[in-house]
Each structure stands twice: as C-alpha cells, then as structure tokens.
C-alpha positions in Angstrom: 23.1 2.1 -44.3 25.7 -0.2 -46.3 27.3 2.6 -48.3 30.4 2.7 -46.1 31.2 -1.1 -46.7 33.1 -0.4 -49.8 35.1 -3.4 -49.5 32.1 -5.8 -49.2 33.4 -6.7 -45.7 30.1 -8.4 -45.2 31.1 -11.3 -47.4 33.8 -12.4 -44.8 31.3 -12.4 -42.0 28.7 -14.3 -44.1 31.4 -16.9 -45.3 32.9 -17.6 -41.6 31.3 -20.9 -41.0 33.0 -22.3 -44.3 36.3 -21.8 -42.6 35.5 -24.7 -40.1 35.4 -27.4 -42.7 38.3 -25.6 -44.7 40.4 -25.6 -41.7 40.3 -29.3 -41.4 41.4 -29.5 -45.1 44.3 -27.2 -44.6 45.4 -29.7 -41.8 44.7 -32.6 -44.1 46.8 -31.2 -46.7 49.8 -30.2 -44.3 49.7 -33.7 -42.8 51.9 -32.7 -40.2 53.2 -35.4 -37.6 54.5 -34.5 -34.3 56.8 -36.3 -32.1 54.5 -36.1 -29.0 56.8 -38.1 -26.9 59.0 -35.4 -26.8 56.4 -32.3 -26.3 56.2 -30.9 -22.7 54.9 -27.7 -23.8 53.5 -25.4 -26.7 55.0 -22.1 -27.3 52.7 -19.8 -29.6 54.0 -16.8 -31.3 51.6 -14.6 -32.9 50.2 -10.9 -33.1 46.6 -9.4 -33.4 44.2 -11.7 -35.3 46.9 -14.4 -35.6 47.4 -14.5 -31.9 43.5 -14.8 -31.1 43.6 -18.2 -32.5 46.2 -19.4 -29.9 44.1 -17.7 -27.2 41.1 -19.5 -28.3 42.8 -22.9 -28.6 44.2 -22.5 -24.8 40.7 -21.6 -23.7 38.4 -23.9 -25.4 40.7 -27.0 -24.8 41.6 -25.9 -21.1 40.4 -29.3 -20.1 41.3 -31.3 -23.2 44.8 -30.1 -23.9 47.4 -32.6 -22.6 50.4 -30.0 -22.4 50.9 -26.7 -21.0 50.4 -23.9 -24.0 51.6 -20.2 -23.7 50.9 -17.4 -26.1 53.4 -14.8 -26.7 52.8 -11.3 -28.4 56.3 -10.1 -28.3 59.8 -10.1 -30.2 61.4 -12.6 -27.9 60.9 -16.4 -27.1 60.7 -17.4 -23.4 63.8 -19.1 -21.9 62.0 -22.3 -21.2 61.7 -22.9 -25.3 63.7 -26.3 -25.7 63.9 -29.6 -27.6 61.0 -30.5 -25.7 58.7 -27.6 -26.8 56.4 -27.4 -29.7 56.6 -23.9 -31.3 53.6 -22.7 -33.1 54.4 -19.6 -35.3 51.4 -17.8 -36.5 51.2 -14.8 -39.0 48.7 -14.5 -41.5 50.8 -12.4 -43.7 54.2 -14.2 -43.0 56.0 -10.9 -42.3 54.9 -10.2 -38.7 58.3 -8.7 -37.4 57.6 -9.9 -33.9 57.0 -13.3 -34.9 60.1 -13.4 -37.2 62.2 -12.0 -34.5 60.9 -14.7 -31.8 61.8 -17.5 -34.4 65.2 -16.2 -34.6 65.4 -16.6 -30.8 64.7 -20.4 -30.9 66.7 -21.3 -33.7 69.3 -23.2 -31.6 66.6 -24.6 -29.2 65.9 -28.0 -31.0 62.2 -27.1 -30.6 59.7 -28.8 -33.1 58.2 -26.1 -35.1 54.8 -25.6 -36.9 54.4 -22.5 -39.2 50.7 -21.2 -40.2 50.8 -18.4 -42.7 49.7 -17.6 -46.2 53.0 -16.7 -47.2 55.8 -14.2 -46.7 59.0 -14.5 -44.9 57.9 -16.8 -42.3 56.8 -19.3 -44.8 60.0 -19.0 -47.0 62.1 -19.4 -43.8 60.4 -22.5 -42.8 60.7 -24.2 -46.3 64.2 -23.5 -46.1 64.5 -25.3 -42.7 61.9 -28.0 -43.7 59.6 -26.9 -40.9 56.2 -27.8 -41.7 53.9 -25.0 -43.0 50.0 -24.8 -42.8 49.5 -22.8 -45.8 46.4 -20.3 -45.4 44.3 -19.1 -48.3 45.3 -15.4 -49.2 42.9 -12.3 -49.7 41.5 -12.2 -46.0 42.0 -9.4 -43.5 44.2 -11.5 -40.8 41.4 -10.8 -38.2 38.9 -12.3 -40.5 40.9 -15.7 -41.0 40.4 -16.8 -37.7 38.5 -20.2 -38.5 41.3 -21.1 -40.9 43.9 -20.8 -38.3 42.0 -22.3 -35.3 40.4 -25.2 -36.7 43.5 -26.2 -38.8 45.5 -26.0 -35.7 42.9 -27.9 -33.8 42.9 -30.7 -36.3 46.6 -31.0 -36.5 47.1 -31.2 -32.5 44.1 -33.6 -32.2 45.2 -36.1 -34.8 48.7 -36.1 -33.3 47.1 -37.0 -30.0 47.7 -33.8 -28.0 43.8 -33.3 -27.4 41.8 -35.6 -25.5 38.3 -36.2 -26.7 39.3 -34.7 -30.1 36.4 -34.5 -32.4 37.3 -35.1 -36.2 33.7 -34.5 -37.6 32.6 -30.7 -36.8 30.0 -30.7 -39.4 27.4 -30.1 -36.6 29.2 -27.1 -35.4 29.5 -25.7 -39.0 25.7 -25.7 -39.6 25.4 -24.0 -36.0 27.4 -21.3 -36.8 26.1 -20.7 -40.4 22.7 -20.6 -38.6 24.0 -18.2 -36.1 25.5 -15.9 -38.9 22.1 -15.7 -40.8 20.4 -14.4 -37.6 22.7 -11.2 -37.6 22.7 -10.4 -41.4 20.0 -7.8 -41.6 19.8 -8.2 -45.6 18.8 -11.9 -44.9 16.9 -12.0 -41.9 13.9 -9.6 -40.9 12.7 -8.7 -37.4 14.9 -8.5 -34.5 18.6 -8.3 -35.4 20.5 -8.8 -32.2 23.9 -7.8 -33.6 22.4 -4.3 -35.0 20.3 -3.5 -31.9 23.6 -4.2 -29.8 25.5 -2.0 -31.9 22.9 0.7 -31.6 22.8 0.5 -28.0 26.6 0.7 -27.8 27.1 3.4 -30.4 28.7 6.5 -28.9 29.7 4.6 -25.7 33.1 3.4 -24.8 32.6 -0.5 -24.2 33.9 -2.1 -21.1 33.8 -5.6 -21.8 33.9 -8.4 -19.3 33.9 -12.3 -19.9 34.9 -15.0 -17.6 37.7 -17.7 -17.5 38.6 -20.1 -18.6 36.5 -21.0 -21.5 35.1 -17.5 -22.5 38.3 -15.5 -21.4 39.3 -14.6 -24.9 35.9 -13.5 -26.0 36.2 -10.1 -24.5 39.6 -9.8 -26.2 38.2 -10.7 -29.6 35.2 -8.3 -29.2 37.8 -5.5 -28.2 39.9 -6.1 -31.2 37.0 -6.3 -33.6 35.6 -2.9 -32.3 39.0 -1.4 -32.5 39.8 -2.6 -36.1 36.2 -2.8 -37.6 34.3 -0.4 -35.6 37.1 2.3 -35.1 36.1 2.8 -31.7 38.1 2.4 -28.2 37.2 -0.5 -26.0 38.5 -2.0 -23.0 38.1 -5.3 -21.5 39.0 -7.6 -18.4 38.1 -11.2 -17.1 36.3 -12.4 -14.3 37.2 -13.3 -11.5 40.7 -11.5 -11.8 39.0 -8.1 -12.1 37.0 -8.8 -8.8 40.6 -8.6 -7.1 41.5 -5.1 -8.5 39.4 -3.4 -11.2 36.1 -3.7 -9.4 37.3 -0.8 -7.3 37.8 1.5 -10.1 34.0 1.8 -10.6 34.3 4.0 -7.7 35.6 6.8 -9.8 33.6 9.9 -10.1 34.4 11.7 -13.2 32.5 13.2 -15.9 34.0 10.8 -18.5 32.1 7.9 -16.7 28.8 8.8 -18.5 30.7 7.7 -21.8 31.2 4.2 -20.7 28.9 1.1 -21.1 29.8 -2.2 -19.4 29.0 -5.3 -21.5 29.0 -8.7 -20.0 29.6 -11.6 -22.5 28.4 -14.5 -20.6 27.2 -18.1 -20.6 23.7 -18.7 -19.2 25.0 -21.5 -17.1 28.7 -20.8 -15.7 30.0 -22.5 -12.4 28.0 -21.3 -9.5 30.8 -19.2 -7.9 31.1 -17.3 -11.2 27.5 -16.6 -11.6 27.6 -15.2 -8.2 30.6 -13.0 -8.9 29.0 -11.7 -12.0 25.8 -10.9 -10.3 27.5 -8.9 -7.5 29.8 -7.2 -9.8 26.8 -6.1 -11.8 25.2 -4.6 -8.9 28.4 -2.7 -8.1 28.8 -1.3 -11.6 25.0 -0.1 -11.7 25.7 1.8 -8.4 28.1 4.0 -10.8 25.1 4.9 -13.0 26.8 3.5 -16.0 24.8 1.8 -18.5 25.3 -2.1 -18.6 24.0 -4.7 -20.9 24.3 -8.4 -20.7 25.1 -10.7 -23.8 24.5 -14.6 -23.6 25.9 -17.3 -25.8 24.0 -19.6 -27.7 24.3 -23.5 -28.3 25.4 -26.5 -26.0 28.9 -27.4 -26.5 31.9 -25.2 -25.5 32.6 -24.7 -29.2 29.1 -23.6 -29.8 29.1 -21.2 -27.0 32.4 -19.6 -27.9 31.8 -19.3 -31.6 28.3 -17.9 -31.2 29.7 -14.8 -29.3 32.5 -14.5 -31.8 30.0 -14.4 -34.7 27.8 -11.9 -32.7 30.9 -9.8 -31.8 32.0 -9.6 -35.3 28.6 -8.5 -36.7 28.3 -6.0 -33.8 31.6 -4.2 -34.7 30.5 -4.3 -38.4 27.4 -2.4 -37.5 29.0 0.2 -35.5 31.4 0.7 -38.3 28.5 1.5 -40.4 27.0 3.7 -37.7 30.2 5.5 -37.6 30.2 5.8 -41.4 33.6 4.1 -41.8 34.6 1.1 -43.9 35.3 -1.9 -41.6 38.0 -3.1 -43.7 40.3 -0.1 -43.7 42.8 0.0 -40.6 44.7 3.4 -41.6 46.4 3.8 -38.4 48.0 0.4 -38.5 49.0 0.8 -42.1 50.7 4.2 -41.1 52.6 2.7 -38.2 53.9 0.0 -40.4 54.9 2.3 -43.0 56.9 4.3 -40.5 58.6 1.3 -39.2 59.7 0.1 -42.6 61.2 3.7 -43.3 63.1 3.4 -40.1 64.6 0.1 -41.4 
C-alpha cells in the first residue's frame, strides 16, 4: 500500500507533534518585541499552507486575541493598514509573489512588521529593512510546516500581551497530539485505524466538507486543501451557520452528478446548542437528497486539542487517499507547472 509514497511523506505526519515545542523555540530565538500600545489590528498576508496558520490563529484565539485580525490571500494590502497595524507576512518559501506584492503596498504605511519564512526574497527584504524574522527550518512542504508557523506566532503574540490567557507551556498539547498521530499510523497501531477507514469510505467520492464557526471554521478548509494537494482529489467546503443561509438550498439539486458527492461534517461533540440544532437539521436536509453523509468528531477537551485532533486526522485521511489513488502525496505537479508558466511570463 505504501509504494506510492516514494518521498516518505509519512515522516512529516509522524513528526508533527514536535513542531509544537519547536514553534516556541523559534519564537524564543527571534525574541521579537511588539509595541502593543500602537497595535489596533493585525493584518496577515499568506497563501496556501502559510495562510492556514493565520486562519487558525484567528479562529482558536477568537475569545482571546485582543485586537481584530484579518487574513489576506491576495496581491494587495487593505487600505486600513497603517502605523497602528501589525503586519504578519508569512511565506514558507519566502518567494510567494502575492505576499511580496502585498508587502510593497505597505512600505510607506508605518506598520510594524513580522516576517515568518524559511528564507527567500521575503526574508532578504526584511533583513534589509531591519524587520524581525521568525526563521523556519527548511526542507518541509509548506502545508506540512503548519505547526512551526502557528505556534511560533502564538508564542510571539502571547508573550507580547496580545493574547489573553496565554499558555507558555504547551507540553500537554504536544503529548496529546503525539498520541493522536499514533492512532492513525497503520504501521504503528493495529486494529481500527479511523483515518484509513474514512479514506476508504470517501474514496471515489467528491467530499463536501462542513465545519462550524468560530473555533472549527478553518478545519474544513484545512481538510479541503490537504485533500487537494496530498490526495489529488477535488473537495468543496462551507461553514455553519453561514451555509444555512444559502448553500443548504443547493441540496435540492437533482442531477446524476449528486451520486458522486459525500457530505462530511467535522464536528465538536458539544457545540453551542443553536449550532448543534443547526447541524442536526442540516443533516436531515442533506440525507433527503440521497447523498451519503458521515460525521467526524474531534477529540480532546481544550480548543487547541479539538482543533489539532481534527487537523491530524484530516492530514492522515488525505495521505491514505493519495495511496488509494496510487499518488505520491508529496508531488504537486499542477502547482509546479503553474509556477513555471508564471515565471516564464516574467
């Protein structure tokens, strides 16, 4: 079964928990001081796997982050970026053209800047301007460096007083995530492997993924992106309660293509009562369409545990789907092709 994994992608899955402690060390090494007295908002630039870290920070710190945070996946900076903004520019490679372009937009804004990257032009520009850099370790697919990005930023914001109830010691989370990883690795765990069973169930279907805001909002996006890049399959997603105001009507569609879909609900067992009611009745509506549906629940007690249990599970599901499709989860041929074409156009 593992023959397609010629790049040993599984090593990134198995080592993910180590990024939690490593993220703190990266933050310690950078030792960034933020003038929080003049920070009224956080503006985050990133694409793909580098943007997900910002999404997760905004979601998981929904009740803790002291200033508004916006995530921007585009070539431009919002007009409100000014001297009272904290700009976080995140690009694992350091050469993401959208991020580099957005940074040009804010050159005269007076904003404080934090760069997070493994190198490239972004880091070079930051060093020239004396902007602080969180230097990431090289050699990872950007989508698999999520822990480095998320936790280094979490600690940097936390120790500067921008996060209420900041937890410096996340050793218990690291242990929890390590145990979650072991559950899904079929080479280390015998018996029922949830990630593999889900992959087999979802195989040959187009997943329509749903999660709920605010804390799990980005989970469906993370699963979608990992299924795209690792599994080489199409996937679609939305968030409750928003989809109850539009997309839910789309499940009335009567076309042969519906038989190819599978609805996947990524849930917390104890959401707020109104969200729980919405999930229940939304599932009733989708089941009427005849589309198969599965519910996937988080593990753990804390927000971090619930979020990262589903991230770990989704990463493993996408890995097993790649193997079932006889694809190397590392390779992203279409992205590489597009980058080559854009580079030639320059």
